N, C-alpha and C positions, 0 to 999 in steps of 0.2 A: 389653691384650696389649702386651708390651714390644716384640716384633719381629713386625710384621704382614706380610701377603703382599706389601706394596709393597717390602719389603726382601729378598725372595726372588728369586733369579735362577736360573731353571731352565736346566740344561745337559743336553742330550740326547745329545751326542756325547762319548764318552770314548775315550782311547787309553792304552796302557801299553807300557813297554819296559824294557830293561836297559842299564845302563852296566857294561861289562867293561873292567877295566884290567889290563895286564900288569905285571910287576915294575918296569918303568921308568916306569910311569904313563901309557903310551900307551893310547889309547882304541880299542876295536874299533868300526869304522864300516862301514856298508854303503852302496854307491853305487847309486842308483836307475837303472833302465833307462828308466822312463817309459812305462807302458802307454798305448795309444792315447787313452784318455779322460783321461789325466793327463800329457801330454807336458811340461808345465811343470816336472815333477819330474826329468826326464831329466838325468843327470850329477851330481845333487846328493847329498850325503852326510848321513847321520844315524845315530843309534843304532838297533839292531834294535828296532822298535816298530810298533804298528799298532792298529787299531780294536778296542775291546772289543765282542765280539759279544753279541747278546741272550742272556741267561742265563749269561753267562761273567763270572767275577770278574776284576779287573785283574791279579792275580798270575798267573792261568792264561794270560791274554793275553800277558803279558810273556814267560813261558816258551815259549809257542807261537810267538810272533813271532821269538824268538831262534833257534829251530830252523828255521822257514820261511825267514827272511831271511838268516841267517848260517851255518846248518848247525851250530849249537852247542847242545849240551845244557847247561843251566845250573842252578845251585842259587842261589836268591835268598838273599842274605846279610842285607840290611836295606833297608828303605824309605828312599829318598832324599828325594823331594819330589813335590808335585803342583802344577802351574801351570795357570792358566786362560789360554787364548789364543783366537785366532780363525782360522778357515779364510779363504782369500782372499775368499770371498763374504760374510764377516762373521759367519758362524755360530760361536757359541762352542764350545770344546772343552776338556775337562779332561784334561790329560796327567799320568800317573803314571810314576815310574821307580824301579827298584830297583837297588842295587849287586848284582852277581852274579858268580859264578865259573864258569869253564868246567869241565865234567865229561868223563869218559871217554866215548867214542863220538861226539865232535864231529868234523865233517869240514871246517869252515870253508869250505864251499861252499854257496851258497844252495839250499835245497830249492825255493823259488819262483824258479827261474832266469828266468822270464818277467818278473819284477819287479826283480831285483837283478843287477847286472853284476859287482860286485866286493865282497869282504869282506877287510878288513885292519886291522891296528893302525896308528894314526896318532899320531906323536909330537906333543907339545903345541905345539911351534913350527910344525909343518906344519898342525895343526888351526887355530891362530890365523891362519895365512896363508890357509887355505881359507875361514875365517869372514870375514876382511877382503875376500876376493875374491867374496863372496856365493855360495860353493859349499856352505855348510852349509845344509840345507833349512829348519831352524827355529831361531830364537833359543833355544828351550827346550833344544835339544841342547847348546848352550854352557852354559846354566845347570845342566843335569844333570851335565855333565862337571865343572864347577867344584864342584858339591855333592859329587861322588864324590872329587875330589882333596882337598877339605877333610876328608871322612870318613876317607880313608886317612891323612892327616897326623895327625888326631886319634887314630886307632888307634896310630900309631907313637909318639906322645907319652904315651899312657896305659900304666900298668903292666899287666902281664898279670893278668887276674882269676884268683884262685884259686892264684896261684903261691906257693910256699913260700919265704919270705924267710930261713928259718933254715938252708937248705942252702948 
């Protein structure tokens, strides 16, 4: 056997979320209220994201979390990345993120108001300042934002598919 069980790392916790950029490249973030059992999250910012529930696929989680945490209905545009990280207790987690766009019917108010205090677009310079100040909840948020900006720049540089160059 080329790759035996000793090379397998089981990961039982999965999370999924969305990166939403406005035309200026600002990222939509939510600010944690910090529920009683998770006070260490209070005041920290992250992309709309959360735990993949039993029987749920990560794409559905990403869409659900965008609605619950940010009050936005989204359409997933493309998969950005998945990163393995750890919770503060050391338990590994696999986090997935999609680039998404906001659809009609969005309120930009958290449905889960007991978990989220604020929803807003954050410019890149402000994001960097929040990150440097330790106010971004997870390093993965920074990685996903960078992935989304690279994807947006790649799309801007690529010619439109299916465009008619003869007109």
